[in-house]
N, C-alpha and C positions, 0 to 999 in steps of 0.2 A: 525276386520280384513276385508279387502275388498275381495269380491269374484271375481272370473274371469268374471262372467256375469256383475257385477257392473262396473268393470274396462273397459270392452269392451263397455258397454253402454255409459260411460263417454267419452271414446275415440271417439266413433262414433258421439256423440253430439258435441264434439270439432271439429271434421272434418267437420261436416255439417255446424257448425257456420263459420268456416274459408272459406268453399266453398261459402256460401252465402255472407259473408262480402267481399270476393274477386270478386264478380260479376261485379262491375264497372270496375275493372282492366282487367278482362278477356274480357268484352264487348269492352273496349277501344282498346285492342289488335286486336280483330276481326274487329273493325271499321277501324283501321289503315290499316289492310290488304285489306279491301274494297277500301279504298282511293287509295292504290297503284294499284288496278286493274282498276281504272277509266281511260278508254281510248277507242279508236275506237275498236269495236269488243268484248270488255270485260266488258261492262256495266252490262250485266246480271249476270256475275260472281261477280261483285262488289255488286250488289243488294243482292245476296245470302249471302255475308259476312255481309252486313248490317242487313239482316234478322236474322242471327245468333247472332249478337250483341244485337239486340232487344229482341230475345228470352232469352238471358242470363240476360239482364237488361232492362226490359220494360219501365223504367223511363229515358232512355238515349236519351235526346232531340237531341243531335248532330247526333246520328245514324239515327233518322227519317229525319233530315235535309239532310244528305248526301245521303240517299236512295232516297229522293225527287229529289235531283240534278240529280242523275243517271236516275230516271224515267222521268224527264223533258227532258233530252238529247235524250232518245229513244221514245219520244212523248207519254209518258203515263201520260198526264196532270191530269186527274182526281185522279189517284193514288198519283201523286206528290202533288197536292193540299191537299189531305187528310193527307199526311205525314207532310206537313208544318203546317197544323192546329194543328196536334198532337204535333209537336215540340214546337209550340208557346204556347200551353196549358201547356206544361211541363216547358218551359222557356220563359216567355214573353219578355225577354231582348235579345233574339237571333237575332241580327241584320241581319245576312245573311239570316235567314228564311223570314223575312219581304221583303228583297230585292229580293229573289228568287221568292216568291209568287207574288210580284208586277210585276216582269218580266213576269211571266206566264200570269197574267191579261193583261199586255201590248200587249203581243203576241196574246192574245185571243180577241183583240179589245175591251177591257174594261178598258180604261185609267183612268176612275174616281176611280175605285177600286184600280188600280195601285197606283194612287196618295195617297190614304188613307194608303196603306202599306208603301210607301216611307216616308210619314209623320211620321208614327210610328217608322220606322227605325231611322230617323233623330232626333226624340225626345229622343231615347235611347242614340244615339251618332252620331254627325255629321260625315260624311264621304264623300270622293270623289264619291264613287259609289252611295251612297244614293242621293246626289244632282244631279249627272249626270243622274241617272235613272228617278228621278222625273222630271228633265228637259225634258227627252225624252217623258214622259207621257204628260207634259204640251204642248210640241210641237205637239203631235198627237191630242191634244184637240184644236189646233189652238191658244193656249195662248202663243204667241211668247215672249212677254215681261216677263212673269213669267219664261219661259224656259231660257231666257238670264240671269235672276237673279239667277237661280239655277246653270247655268254653271259658272257664276261669282263666286259663292260659292264653286263649285267643284274646280275651278282653284285656289281659295284662300286656299283650303286644300292642293293642290299639283299643283305646276306650271309645273310639268313634265308630264302632262296627255294630249298628243296631241288630243285624241279623244274628250276631253271636248272643246278644241279650235275649232275643226272641227264642232262639234255639235252647238256651239255658233255661228259660222259663218253661218250655215244654218238658225238659228233663226233670226240673224241680217239681212240676205238677205231677209227673209220673211217679215221683218219689213221695208225693203227698204233701209237699211244701207249697201250699197255696199262696201263703203270704210272700214267700221268696219269689214265686212265679209272677205275682202281681207287681212286685217291685221291679223285676226285670222288664216286664211289659212297659211299665212307666218310663224306665230308663230309655228303652228303645224308642218310645213315642217322643220323648224329649230330644233325643239326638236327631231324629227325623224332622222334627219341627224346626230345629236350628239349621239343618242342612249341612252340606259339606263345608269344611273350613277352607 
């Protein structure tokens, strides 16, 4: 016969197991709340939600990534870089983390480090953003031909990205290709006039 103490101990153990096993679900709900708070004037509130998500489930790579994005927006670059490093330690295939970290390096006038992160992002999965941002890094290094090649790849991924045409126009202009630059500007104007599909 089970004693009341044994039944209560088993019930408590079951509750603790369920509480712990539901940590990823509870953390995701807190992270979604944080994402909804991401906006002018509320980035610190978003960071608090991401903090709670991480305290619930410390292995949640996406929570570190999203906290880093918010920190980046409010110019807390060292904290953002630390969170991106942690996110990538937890999930080395987190493309957005490489792109975000590369963007911070690019803004910090370290385009060589930025190229390394965009390379890693593109190895995981080719994307418009990865090619575009690596093109930006090459352009800032004065490697205009490589920048054009990356913008070509970005446009190959999506022909509806006017910013890629405009960036390619700048690189072509820097290479002395005025006609190609003008054609890219016209393409960007045409896409923007049509609007999103």
